[in-house]
N, C-alpha and C positions, 0 to 999 in steps of 0.2 A: 504493500500500500504506500502511496506517495505521502511524504511528510510535508508537502508544500501547501496544503490547504489551510486557510486561516481558521482560527477557532472562534472568531467574533463575526457578527453580522457586518456587512460592508456599510460604510458611511454613504449617505445619499449624495448624489451629484449636486443637488441644490445646496446642501450644507457646505460642501467643498467650495462651490462657486461663491457662496456668501463669505466664507473666510478669505478666499483669494481676493475678492473685491475689497473687503475691508483692509486687507494687507496692502493692496496697491494704493489705497487712499492714505494709509499711514506713511508709506514710502514717499508719496508726493509731498506731504506736509513736512516730513523730516528734511527733504531735499531743499525746502525753502530756506533753511538755516545751515544745514550741513552739506558741504561739497564733497562728493565722492564717498569713500569708506563704505561702499555698498555691502561688502562681505561682513564688515563689523556690525553694521545695522542689522543685517540678516541674523547674525548670531545672537545679538542681544534680544531681538524680538522673538527668536526661537526659544530662548531661555524663559522669557516672560510667558509665552504661550504654553510652556511646559511646567509652569509654576516653580521655576528654578531661579537661582541667584547667579550672578556673573561677576567675575573679576576682570576688570579692563586694565591692561598693562600697556604702557607706552611712555616715551620720553616726554618731558614738558613741552607745552605749546602745540599739542596735537588735538586740542579741543575735546578732551575726554569728558570734562565736566559739562561743557556746553552740549555735547552729544546726549548725555544721560538726561540732563534737564529738558532738552528738546523732546526726547522720547516721552518723558513724563507728561509734558504739556499735550502731546498728541493723543495720549491715552486718557486724558481728563481724570487723573488720579491725584490724590493727596501726595505732596512731594516735600521731603525734608532733606536738607543738605547738612551733613555732620562733618566738620573739618577736624580730622584727627590730628592731635598734637600730643607731645610728650606729657603734658600735665592734665590731659583729659581723664576724668574719672568715670567708672561704670555708671554711677548715678546720673552723670551728665547726659547719658544716652537713654537709659531705661526710665528715669524719673526717680522721685524720692517721696518719702512720707513726711508731711509737715504737721505740726500740732496747731489745731485751730480751736479757738474758744468761742462758744456760743454766748454772745453778749447779753442775751436775755436771761439765760439760766446759769451762766458761768461754768458750764460743763466743757471740759476739754476733750478733744478726740483727734485721732490721726486721720489725715486725709491724704490720699495718694495723688501727687501731681505728676501727670504723664510727661515723659521726656519726648525728644524729637523722633524716637523710633516708632511712635504711634502714628504712623502714616502709611500710605500704600507703597510708595517708591522711596527707598532710602539711598541717597548718594553718600557712601562712606568714602570721603575724599582723602586720598593718601593714607589708606588704612594701615600701612606698615610704619607710620610715624608715631604710633601710640604703643604703650607697653602691653605685654601679654594679658595683664589683668583686665584691661579695658577691651582689648580685642576679644577676650573670652566672653564679655558681656553680650556679644552678638550671637554666640553659639546657640543658646536656647531659642533666641528669637528666630534665627535662620532655620533651625530644625523643627521646632515645636510651634512656631508662630505665636509665641506667648513669652512674657517675662515674669519672673518671680521676684517680688520685693516684699520684705518683711513677712515671708512665709505665705503670701497671697499671690495667686496666679492671676495675671491680667492678659486677656486675649488681645491680639493685635488685629487691626482692621484687615479685611480681605478685599481684593487680593493683596499680597505682601511680597515685595522683592527687595533684596539688597543688591545694589549695583556699586561695587567698590572699585576705586582706582588705585593704581600703584605705579611708582616710578622705578623702572628696572635698573637704572644706571647709578642712582644716588644711594649709597649705603651708609653714609655718615649720619648718625643719629636716627637710624631706623631699626625696627624690630621685625625681622622676617616672620611671616605667618607660619605657625606650626602646621605639619601635614594634616592633623585632625581638622583644623579649620579650613585649610585649602580644599579638603575633600567635600566640605559643605557647599562649595561653589560648583554649580553644574558645569559652567564653562569658564575657561580662561581665554579671554578675547585679546588678541594682540593688535594694537593700532600701529601702523607704519607711516612713514612720511608720505605726503601726497605726491602725485605725479607732477610734472612741470605744468601741464595744462590745468590740473586741479588747483595748484598753488597760485597760478595766474588768476583764476576765478575767485579764489579766496581773497587775494589782495584787492582785486577790483571791487568785490562785494563789501569788504570790511572797511575800506578807505573811502567809500562813497557815503553820501548822506542817506539816512533812513535804512531800516532793516525790516525785512518781512517777519511777521510773527506767525508761527505754526498754529493751526486750528485743531481743536480737539476732534478726534474721529471716533474713538471708542470709549465707552465708560466701563465701570467696574463690572456690571452685569454682562456686558458684551465679552469682556476678557474671560470671565469665569465660564461662559458658555463655550468659548473656543478651547479653553483648558479641558473641559469635559469631552469635547469632540476629539481632541488630540488623544486623550487616554483611551477612548473607545475605538480608535483607528485599528483595524485588523492588521496583523503582521504574520506572514508565512513563517513556518517553523525554520526553514532553511536560512531565512534572513536573520532570525534571532540567533541561530547557531553560528552564523558568520560573525555577528557582533560579539558573541561570547568568545569565539576563537581569537579575535583580535585582542580582547581584554586579557584572556587567560594566557596568551603568548607572552605578555609582559612579566609574568610571574616566573622568574628564572629558576626558582627552587621547586617549581611544580612541573610534573610531566605534561607534555602536550597531548591534546585529545585527537582521536581519529587518525592517528598515524601521520599527522602533519609535522614536518620538521620546523623547529623554531629558527627564525632567521638568525644568522651568526652575529649580526650587529647587536641583537639583544643580549646574547650570552657574553659578548665582549664589553658592552658599555652600560648595561642596566644593573643597578644594585637592588632595587625593590620595585615591584610592579603594582598595578592598579587593583583595587578591591572590588567587591560586588556592587557597590554604589555606581561605579563606572559602567558596569553592564546594564544596570537599570537606566542610567541617563543616556547611554548611547542609543538604546532602542527607543526610548521616549523621544529623544531629539530627532531621530530618523523619522518617526511618525510625524512630528511637527514639520520637518523639512519637506516631506512628501505632500502634506496638506497645503502648505504655503506655496508649493510649486503647482498646485492644482491637480495633483495625482491622487487617485483613490487606492493606489498600490504602493507599498513601501518596498523599495528595491535595495540590493546591496550598494548601489551607487549612493543612495541617501545615507547609508551607514558610513560610507567613506567620507562623505561631505562633512560629517560631524565628528569624525574620529579625532582630529587634532584638538579642537576646543575642549572636548571631553577628557582626553587622555594626557595632554601635555603637562598639566600640573599634578598628575597622579603618578607619573613615572619618575622614579628617583635614579639619576645617573650616578656612576661611580667616578673615581679619580681618573681612570683612563679616558672617559668621555670628556672631562674638563681639559685634560692635557691635549687631546686630539681635536678639541673644538667641535665635538659632536653634541648636538642639542636633541631634546626630546622630539622636536619636529622632524629631524633627520631620521630618528628611529621609527617614528610613525609612518613616514613616507616609505621606508624599507618594508615595514610590516604590510602596508597596503599593497605593495608591489609583489611581495613574496608569498603571502598567505592566501591560499585559494578560497573561493566562496564555498565550494562543495568538497570539504574534507581533503582527500588526496588530489594532487595535481594530475593532469592528463598523463604525463610521463610516468608518474608513480603508479597510476591505475594500470597502465599497460604492463609495467614490470610485475605488478601483483597478479594480473591475469595470466601472464606467462608462467609465473611460479605455480599458480593453482592448476594450470593445464598440464604442467610437467609432472 
């Protein structure tokens, strides 16, 4: 029996068209402020529609903050920007309890004053500039969508996303995020320098009088509906197995499945691989990628499209990689090239058939 049949009912073409149309309107409004960076915008919106968080990494001056705030405006959501600094305290993010006195009765009671994290879109600007104690204040919020203060749990508004920025080149006075917190981010999105034509348009736009303001396209209810549609998108078993094969290949201390050989670059340069959360995210992101492309079928190509942002911050390289200038992106490229979709490669299948016949 074939293992390629989906286990879920297909999504209607009308629903996919609806999502695709809304996505096109979002892109149009974002483009009124942001020049280029199409892949970056795609990845952030994919994370949003998967109910995931994103870490945006790029050198100063690439409009990381402007990009995130622009996306928040087009989504018509509550937006809070938290500038992370070395003296920022956890209560500055989550909120704190204050004593209030009822003037008529003289009774004193504690009242919780909400912090800036009680919003829909949180811009955690330069997240690696604050100490681990304050970074950890985000962990519960990112995973459980709630904060606990004074033993009381306080639910965060829905939908809820943390979009954090980080400067990859400046290390003075920074606190690198621990692996446990990096794993909470669905994507690590890399922003690169614009092309010559894009930079020309940026300069022309920013040095002229007046600036276009993006209009809201989707509200909270619309986003939550898309999130539900993404999760109900069917995926064939062989596509899920391909995604798992990519993730499990990064675990150098574990055997490979299905007789597939592990790419040599992994054995040579990887110290630690991605966990099960990467498997969940890569399948979920592939669903969103297919839907945003207007497709009712998730293919291995959609898995490949999201492999880098899902895996690049979950693969820990060793000293050999640092010495040879090998990055996690290089490793993922090799994985996509060398790991077949269907278990054994064509050559290996022929060899196995010959052995069985002999």
